[in-house]
Structures are given as structure tokens and as C-alpha cells.
C-alpha positions as CSV (number, residue, x, y, z in Angstrom):
1,M,-18.0,-5.8,-42.5
2,I,-21.2,-5.5,-40.5
3,V,-21.1,-7.8,-37.5
4,S,-24.4,-8.7,-36.0
5,V,-25.1,-10.0,-32.5
6,S,-27.5,-12.9,-31.9
7,L,-29.6,-12.3,-28.8
8,K,-31.9,-14.4,-26.7
9,Q,-34.8,-12.7,-24.8
10,I,-34.8,-13.6,-21.2
11,K,-37.0,-12.8,-18.2
12,P,-35.1,-10.2,-16.0
13,L,-34.5,-10.9,-12.4
14,S,-36.6,-8.7,-10.1
15,D,-35.1,-5.9,-8.2
16,A,-36.1,-7.8,-4.9
17,T,-34.1,-10.9,-6.1
18,L,-31.1,-8.8,-7.1
19,D,-31.2,-7.0,-3.8
20,E,-31.4,-10.4,-2.0
21,I,-28.3,-11.8,-3.7
22,G,-26.4,-8.5,-3.0
23,F,-26.6,-7.0,-6.4
24,T,-27.8,-3.6,-5.3
25,W,-26.6,-1.5,-8.2
26,H,-29.2,-2.8,-10.7
27,T,-30.7,0.5,-11.6
28,D,-28.8,3.4,-13.3
29,S,-29.0,7.1,-12.4
30,D,-31.5,7.6,-15.2
31,G,-33.9,5.0,-13.9
32,S,-32.9,2.4,-16.6
33,K,-31.9,-1.2,-15.7
34,Y,-28.2,-1.9,-15.7
35,V,-28.7,-5.6,-16.6
36,S,-30.0,-6.3,-20.0
37,D,-33.1,-8.5,-20.5
38,E,-31.3,-10.3,-23.4
39,M,-28.3,-12.6,-23.5
40,V,-25.7,-12.9,-26.3
41,E,-25.8,-16.2,-28.0
42,V,-22.3,-17.5,-28.4
43,T,-21.2,-20.7,-30.0
44,Y,-18.9,-23.2,-28.3
45,G,-16.4,-22.5,-31.1
46,E,-16.5,-18.7,-30.5
47,A,-16.0,-19.4,-26.8
48,E,-12.9,-21.4,-27.5
49,V,-11.6,-18.6,-29.7
50,Y,-12.1,-16.1,-26.8
51,Y,-10.3,-18.5,-24.5
52,E,-7.3,-19.0,-26.8
53,A,-7.0,-15.3,-27.7
54,T,-7.1,-14.1,-24.0
55,N,-4.4,-16.6,-23.0
56,A,-2.2,-15.6,-25.9
57,I,-2.7,-11.8,-25.1
58,Y,-1.8,-12.3,-21.4
59,E,1.5,-14.1,-22.4
60,M,2.3,-11.0,-24.5
61,Y,1.6,-8.7,-21.5
62,V,4.1,-10.7,-19.4
63,E,6.8,-10.4,-22.0
64,A,6.1,-6.7,-22.4
65,A,6.2,-6.0,-18.7
66,E,9.7,-7.6,-18.6
67,H,10.7,-5.4,-21.5
68,V,9.4,-2.2,-19.7
69,I,11.3,-3.1,-16.5
70,E,14.6,-4.0,-18.2
71,N,14.5,-0.9,-20.4
72,D,13.1,1.6,-17.7
73,L,10.1,2.7,-19.8
74,F,7.9,3.5,-16.8
75,F,7.7,7.2,-17.8
76,D,6.4,6.2,-21.2
77,L,3.5,4.3,-19.6
78,G,2.6,7.2,-17.3
79,I,3.7,5.2,-14.2
80,P,4.0,7.5,-11.1
81,F,7.6,7.7,-10.1
82,N,6.9,6.7,-6.5
83,L,5.6,3.3,-7.6
84,V,8.6,2.2,-9.7
85,D,10.5,0.5,-6.9
86,I,7.4,-1.2,-5.5
87,I,6.5,-2.5,-9.1
88,K,10.0,-3.9,-9.5
89,K,9.9,-5.5,-6.1
90,S,6.5,-7.2,-6.9
91,W,7.7,-8.4,-10.2
92,E,10.9,-10.1,-8.9
93,S,9.1,-12.7,-6.8
94,D,6.6,-15.3,-7.8
95,V,4.8,-14.9,-4.4
96,H,3.3,-11.6,-5.8
97,W,0.5,-13.4,-7.7
98,H,-1.9,-11.7,-10.0
99,I,-5.3,-12.8,-8.8
100,Y,-7.5,-11.7,-11.5
101,G,-8.1,-9.1,-14.3
102,R,-10.5,-8.5,-17.3
103,F,-9.7,-8.0,-20.9
104,D,-12.0,-5.9,-23.1
105,L,-12.1,-7.1,-26.6
106,S,-13.9,-6.3,-29.9
107,G,-15.0,-9.0,-32.2
108,G,-15.1,-12.7,-31.5
109,I,-18.6,-13.3,-32.8
110,D,-20.1,-13.6,-36.2
111,G,-16.7,-14.3,-37.7
112,A,-15.1,-10.9,-36.5
113,P,-11.6,-11.2,-35.5
114,I,-10.8,-10.6,-31.8
115,K,-8.8,-7.3,-31.1
116,L,-7.6,-6.1,-27.8
117,I,-9.3,-2.9,-26.6
118,E,-7.5,-2.7,-23.1
119,F,-6.7,-4.7,-20.0
120,N,-8.4,-3.8,-16.7
121,A,-5.7,-5.7,-14.7
122,D,-5.7,-4.0,-11.2
123,T,-9.3,-3.3,-10.1
124,P,-11.7,-4.6,-12.8
125,T,-15.4,-4.2,-12.5
126,A,-18.2,-6.5,-13.4
127,L,-16.9,-9.4,-11.4
128,F,-20.0,-10.1,-9.5
129,E,-22.1,-9.8,-12.7
130,T,-19.9,-12.2,-14.6
131,A,-19.2,-14.8,-11.9
132,V,-22.5,-14.9,-10.1
133,L,-25.3,-13.0,-11.9
134,Q,-25.0,-14.9,-15.2
135,W,-25.6,-18.1,-13.5
136,A,-28.7,-16.7,-11.8
137,L,-30.1,-15.5,-15.1
138,L,-29.8,-18.9,-16.7
139,K,-31.3,-20.7,-13.7
140,D,-34.2,-18.3,-13.3
141,N,-35.0,-18.6,-17.0
142,G,-34.9,-22.4,-17.0
143,L,-31.8,-22.6,-19.2
144,N,-28.9,-25.0,-18.9
145,E,-26.6,-23.5,-16.2
146,E,-23.7,-25.1,-17.8
147,A,-24.2,-23.4,-21.1
148,Q,-21.6,-20.6,-20.4
149,F,-18.0,-19.9,-20.8
150,N,-17.8,-19.0,-17.1
151,N,-15.5,-20.7,-14.5
152,V,-14.6,-17.4,-12.9
153,Y,-15.4,-18.3,-9.3
154,N,-13.4,-21.5,-9.3
155,A,-10.5,-20.0,-11.3
156,I,-10.1,-17.2,-8.8
157,R,-10.4,-19.7,-5.9
158,D,-7.6,-21.7,-7.4
159,N,-5.6,-18.6,-8.0
160,F,-5.8,-17.8,-4.2
161,K,-4.5,-21.2,-3.5
162,R,-1.5,-20.4,-5.8
163,L,-0.5,-17.8,-3.3
164,I,0.8,-20.7,-1.3
165,T,1.5,-23.4,-3.9
166,L,2.6,-21.3,-6.8
167,F,2.0,-22.2,-10.4
168,D,-0.4,-24.9,-11.0
169,D,-0.1,-27.2,-8.0
170,V,-3.4,-26.2,-6.4
171,E,-4.3,-29.9,-5.3
172,N,-1.5,-29.7,-2.5
173,F,-2.7,-26.4,-1.1
174,D,-3.7,-27.9,2.3
175,E,-0.2,-29.5,2.7
176,R,1.5,-26.2,2.5
177,Y,-1.0,-23.8,4.0
178,D,0.0,-22.7,7.5
179,G,-2.8,-20.5,8.5
180,W,-1.9,-17.2,6.8
181,K,-4.7,-14.7,6.7
182,I,-6.0,-12.2,4.0
183,L,-7.4,-8.9,4.8
184,F,-9.8,-7.4,2.2
185,S,-10.4,-3.7,1.9
186,S,-12.3,-1.2,-0.1
187,I,-13.4,2.4,0.6
188,S,-16.6,3.0,2.5
189,G,-19.6,4.5,0.7
190,N,-19.2,2.6,-2.5
191,E,-21.6,-0.4,-2.3
192,E,-20.6,-2.0,-5.6
193,E,-16.8,-2.0,-4.6
194,E,-17.7,-3.3,-1.1
195,V,-19.9,-6.2,-2.5
196,T,-17.3,-7.1,-5.1
197,T,-14.5,-7.1,-2.4
198,K,-16.6,-9.2,-0.1
199,L,-17.2,-11.6,-3.0
200,L,-13.4,-12.0,-3.4
201,Q,-13.3,-12.6,0.3
202,Q,-15.8,-15.3,0.1
203,I,-13.8,-16.9,-2.7
204,A,-10.6,-16.9,-0.6
205,L,-12.6,-18.3,2.3
206,D,-13.7,-21.2,0.0
207,A,-10.1,-21.6,-1.0
208,G,-9.2,-22.3,2.6
209,F,-7.8,-19.0,3.9
210,A,-8.8,-17.2,7.1
211,T,-10.2,-13.9,6.0
212,A,-11.6,-10.5,7.1
213,Y,-12.9,-7.3,5.8
214,E,-12.0,-3.8,6.8
215,Y,-12.7,-0.4,5.2
216,L,-9.5,1.0,3.6
217,E,-9.6,4.1,5.8
218,N,-9.7,1.8,9.0
219,T,-6.9,-0.4,7.9
220,H,-3.5,0.7,9.3
221,F,0.1,0.1,8.5
222,T,3.4,0.0,10.4
223,D,6.9,-1.3,10.0
224,E,5.5,-4.5,11.4
225,G,2.9,-5.1,8.8
226,V,-0.7,-4.7,7.8
227,F,-3.5,-4.5,10.5
228,D,-7.3,-4.2,10.8
229,A,-9.0,-1.9,13.2
230,D,-8.7,-4.5,16.0
231,D,-4.9,-4.6,15.5
232,V,-4.9,-8.1,14.0
233,E,-2.0,-8.6,11.6
234,Y,-2.4,-10.1,8.1
235,E,0.1,-11.7,5.9
236,Y,-1.9,-10.7,2.7
237,W,-3.7,-7.5,2.0
238,F,-6.1,-7.2,-1.0
239,K,-7.2,-3.6,-1.8
240,L,-9.8,-2.7,-4.3
241,F,-8.3,0.7,-4.9
242,P,-6.2,1.7,-7.9
243,W,-2.5,1.6,-7.5
244,E,-2.1,5.0,-9.4
245,D,-4.6,6.7,-7.0
246,L,-2.6,5.4,-4.0
247,A,0.5,7.0,-5.7
248,T,-1.2,10.5,-5.8
249,D,-3.6,10.4,-2.9
250,E,-1.4,8.4,-0.4
251,P,2.1,8.8,-1.2
252,E,3.2,8.2,2.4
253,L,1.3,4.9,2.4
254,V,3.2,3.8,-0.8
255,V,6.5,4.3,1.1
256,M,5.2,2.2,4.1
257,L,3.9,-0.6,1.7
258,K,7.4,-0.7,0.1
259,Q,9.0,-1.2,3.5
260,I,6.4,-3.8,4.4
261,M,7.2,-5.7,1.3
262,D,11.0,-5.3,1.7
263,D,10.7,-6.7,5.2
264,Q,8.5,-9.5,3.9
265,R,5.8,-8.6,6.4
266,A,2.9,-8.8,3.9
267,I,2.0,-9.3,0.3
268,I,-0.2,-6.8,-1.5
269,L,-2.9,-8.0,-4.0
270,N,-3.3,-7.3,-6.8
271,P,0.4,-6.8,-7.0
272,A,1.8,-3.4,-8.0
273,Y,3.2,-4.7,-11.3
274,T,-0.5,-5.1,-12.5
275,L,-0.3,-1.3,-13.0
276,L,2.0,-1.9,-16.0
277,F,-0.8,-4.0,-17.4
278,Q,-3.3,-1.5,-16.5
279,S,-1.6,1.3,-18.4
280,K,-3.0,1.7,-21.9
281,G,0.4,2.7,-23.0
282,M,1.3,-0.9,-22.7
283,M,-0.6,-1.5,-25.9
284,K,1.9,0.6,-27.8
285,I,4.6,-1.5,-26.3
286,L,2.8,-4.7,-27.4
287,C,2.6,-3.3,-30.9
288,D,6.4,-2.7,-31.0
289,L,7.2,-6.2,-29.6
290,F,4.5,-8.2,-31.6
291,P,3.9,-6.3,-34.8
292,D,2.3,-9.4,-36.5
293,S,-0.1,-10.3,-33.7
294,P,-3.7,-10.8,-35.0
295,Y,-5.0,-9.5,-31.8
296,L,-3.5,-6.1,-31.6
297,L,-4.7,-2.7,-33.0
298,K,-2.1,-0.1,-34.1
299,T,-1.4,2.0,-31.2
300,S,1.0,5.0,-30.7
301,F,1.9,7.7,-28.2
302,E,1.3,10.2,-31.0
303,P,-1.7,10.6,-33.2
304,L,-2.0,8.1,-36.1
305,E,-1.9,9.3,-39.6
306,G,-4.7,8.7,-42.1
307,I,-6.9,6.3,-40.1
308,A,-9.9,6.4,-37.7
309,Q,-8.6,6.3,-34.1
310,V,-9.5,6.4,-30.5
311,E,-7.6,8.7,-28.1
312,K,-7.6,7.4,-24.5
313,K,-5.8,8.4,-21.3
314,M,-3.3,6.0,-19.9
315,F,-5.3,5.4,-16.7
316,G,-8.8,6.6,-17.8
317,R,-11.8,4.6,-16.6
318,E,-15.4,4.2,-17.8
319,G,-14.8,5.9,-21.1
320,A,-13.9,9.2,-19.5
321,N,-11.7,11.6,-21.6
322,T,-12.0,9.3,-24.6
323,K,-12.3,10.8,-28.1
324,I,-13.0,8.9,-31.4
325,T,-12.0,10.7,-34.6
326,A,-12.7,9.6,-38.2
327,Q,-10.2,9.1,-40.9
328,D,-10.7,12.8,-42.1
329,G,-10.1,14.0,-38.5
330,S,-13.7,14.8,-37.6
331,T,-15.0,13.8,-34.2
332,I,-17.3,10.8,-34.1
333,A,-17.7,10.8,-30.3
334,E,-16.1,12.3,-27.2
335,R,-16.5,12.1,-23.4
336,A,-15.1,14.5,-20.9
337,G,-13.8,13.3,-17.5
338,E,-11.3,13.7,-14.7
339,Y,-8.3,12.3,-16.4
340,E,-7.4,15.1,-18.7
341,N,-4.0,15.6,-17.2
342,H,-3.0,11.9,-17.8
343,K,-0.8,11.1,-20.9
344,S,-2.8,10.1,-24.1
345,V,-2.5,6.9,-26.2
346,F,-3.8,6.7,-29.7
347,Q,-5.3,3.4,-30.9
348,E,-6.7,2.3,-34.3
349,Y,-10.5,2.4,-34.3
350,V,-12.5,-0.8,-34.6
351,D,-16.2,-1.1,-34.7
352,F,-18.0,-3.4,-32.2
353,P,-20.6,-6.0,-33.1
354,K,-24.1,-4.4,-33.3
355,D,-27.7,-5.5,-32.6
356,K,-30.7,-4.5,-34.8
357,N,-31.2,-1.4,-32.8
358,G,-27.5,-0.2,-33.5
359,D,-26.3,-0.9,-29.9
360,K,-22.7,-2.0,-29.7
361,Y,-21.3,-5.0,-27.8
362,Q,-17.9,-5.2,-26.2
363,A,-16.7,-8.5,-24.9
364,G,-15.0,-8.7,-21.4
365,V,-13.1,-11.9,-20.7
366,F,-11.8,-12.4,-17.1
367,F,-8.3,-13.9,-16.6
368,A,-7.3,-15.8,-13.4
369,Y,-4.2,-18.0,-14.4
370,E,-6.1,-18.6,-17.6
371,A,-9.1,-17.1,-19.4
372,C,-12.1,-18.1,-17.3
373,G,-15.3,-16.2,-18.1
374,L,-17.1,-14.2,-20.7
375,A,-19.6,-11.4,-20.6
376,F,-20.6,-8.2,-22.6
377,R,-21.2,-4.6,-22.2
378,K,-23.8,-2.9,-24.4
379,G,-23.7,0.9,-25.3
380,G,-22.7,3.4,-27.8
381,E,-19.5,4.4,-29.5
382,I,-17.8,4.9,-26.1
383,M,-18.6,2.4,-23.3
384,D,-19.2,4.5,-20.3
385,N,-20.8,4.1,-16.9
386,M,-24.3,4.0,-18.5
387,S,-23.3,1.0,-20.6
388,K,-25.4,-2.1,-19.8
389,F,-24.3,-5.6,-18.6
390,V,-25.3,-8.4,-20.9
391,G,-24.7,-12.0,-20.1
392,H,-24.2,-14.8,-22.6
393,V,-25.4,-18.3,-23.3
394,L,-23.7,-21.0,-25.3
395,K,-25.6,-22.5,-28.2
């Protein structure tokens, strides 16, 4: 089945405008523009299907995480041993709230069934692009700014409120909020991550929290809690830094964070249990638990027999160390990278929708309590850091 993408030509935003709104990573290393000058046309019905599918998949992830914890399957998912206790601790209490994540999906347009590719649950990229830039593209092109499946900003704002209210009672946030503060951190020298983190800070500020930003290397931790460079203590700490990297690069910090959580001195966001969701090995667990789900591709810890498949690393990012092989075992595409020592997972191959030039389109749906925003990445067989961001418009 050939699945084609319907595209609408738009006028791109100028580099000066993008710089002005804080989107400074608009040009890739080869000089090409990161943001496409076209938008994917999506029907209202297709948007509803994305919404329903993403919500259903998240519910399956929650059940699968409980299964992993109850059956001690952390090793199967490549979880670093020094994170097991902190994952269990964060899972046990509702106050450790998952603020946001992003599902990568195939299909969803032109009648193609939606299939889960992976879940970027801990530190997903493309937040600024999806939540802010898409609106700017519509407005600048004189299009209806409401013609999108995009409520990302407000959905994340309400999720910050749920840190206090829990569950869906966001209307009574002010009655329960007692002045707790959130410190936001990312590493220095990465402008995209800094801008993304500061966007989340602004969303939390709009939710009613007191907030601050501090580079990760200037944040410090003691038995008393989490502090910025001025020794101000914070009840919540959001870090745009992968949990698996903390485990390998900062093992002493992991021990300290576990102590801070045990003593209820601070809550860490996104919570440690999101690493279970982040692991691509979870898709094998999903297949075991939900063999009849229409959203899942056959996935195994061992090579699949007799079908085209994709080999990925448990915590690989940006397409690194990914290999696609045909049914006969020949290589279709392959990318090197820095994750070769991670465990592999093998997933049934599915083709992405294409445009007339043969470029492929992968849907990304953000989740914050519920599915809340759609956008696309355009690229080749393997979506890597040279893939382009493509907005959407409802028709």
C-alpha cells in the first residue's frame, strides 16, 4: 500500500523572525533549513484517530511498567542497576507526575493504520517546534490558527498544576498551592536544550509556580535537597538530561537523588520511571502483554525470522546505531553512532507515508495527561538529526 502525504506550501518564517522568538537552531549543519516550507494536511477525522490511538498506547505503557516492576524485568530493558530503586520509588507515589512525552508513530494519514515506533518519554525534542512554531507558521501565512491538533502548551500547563492537585482537578490548583518552587536545569552550551527548558519554565510560571533556571553543572544537592547557585532550595527539580546518562556519568548524584526522594526533600521531573517508557525494550513487553493491539509492531529481543525489520538500541537517539534489513537479510539502511554497547531490540519494519519526492513522514504526538499535539519529521529510511520539522494544518 502506497501511502501519500498531502502537503500545503507555505511561506517560511525568516531567520530573523525565528531568532526573535528564540528558535535559533533553524539551520542545519549542511546549511539547509530545519523547518520545512510545507505543512502536512490532516483531516479532523485523522487528528481524532491520532488522539485516540496515543491515549490507548499510553495506557498500555502504564500497565507494562507495572508488569516490569512486579516481575523485576529491569535488566531486560537495559535499565542501569543503580536506577532500579529510584524508579521503584518514583512509581510508588502519585506525586511523581509525568509532565510530558512524545510518541513517534507511522501511519495515521491516507488510511494507513497507526503503528507505534517508539516513545520519547523522558527528554523529548521538538517541543518548541510543536507547541510554539506551528502556531507562528499558521499566523504568518494568514491561515486559521485554530486549524491544528495542538494544545501542547495548555496541556503541559495543566500537568504542572497536577503536581499539586493530582489527577484531573486542575481548577482548584490555587486552593492547594502553597508556594512551592520549581528549578529548571539543562547543560550549558546546548542552546536548543536551554530554550526548550526555559519554555517549560515559562509554562510552569503560567501555571502559577515560582520558578528559576540554573545550568545543571551549577545546581547542587545535599541531604537537605536541591539548590541553585545562590543556595535557594527548591521542592521540584526539572532536568532536561537523560536518566540513563545520569546513571553512567553521575552515579554519585543518583545516590544523592534517591536520598533526597526518600527524605521527601524534592520531587524530580520527569520522574525516573519514565526511563521504563523510554527504553525501546518496552515495546517487546507491550507485544507480550497486548498481542492483539492494532497499534503494535512485532518486537523481540532477538532477530525476527523471515520479515523486514529494524534493529535499534534500547536508549539510542536520533537514529544512531539503527539498522534496517529486508526480508532476505540484506541491508536497506544503517547508521553508526555512540550507542553500540547498548542492548538491541528488533522491530517489524513498516514504511512511512511519502511525498512525491520520496521523502518519508513520521508523526510525533505529544502526551501530557492526554494526547495534545501533532507534528511531523521528514527524512529518509532512518530519521536522524538531519530530518526536517514539518508542521500540520487541519483541513
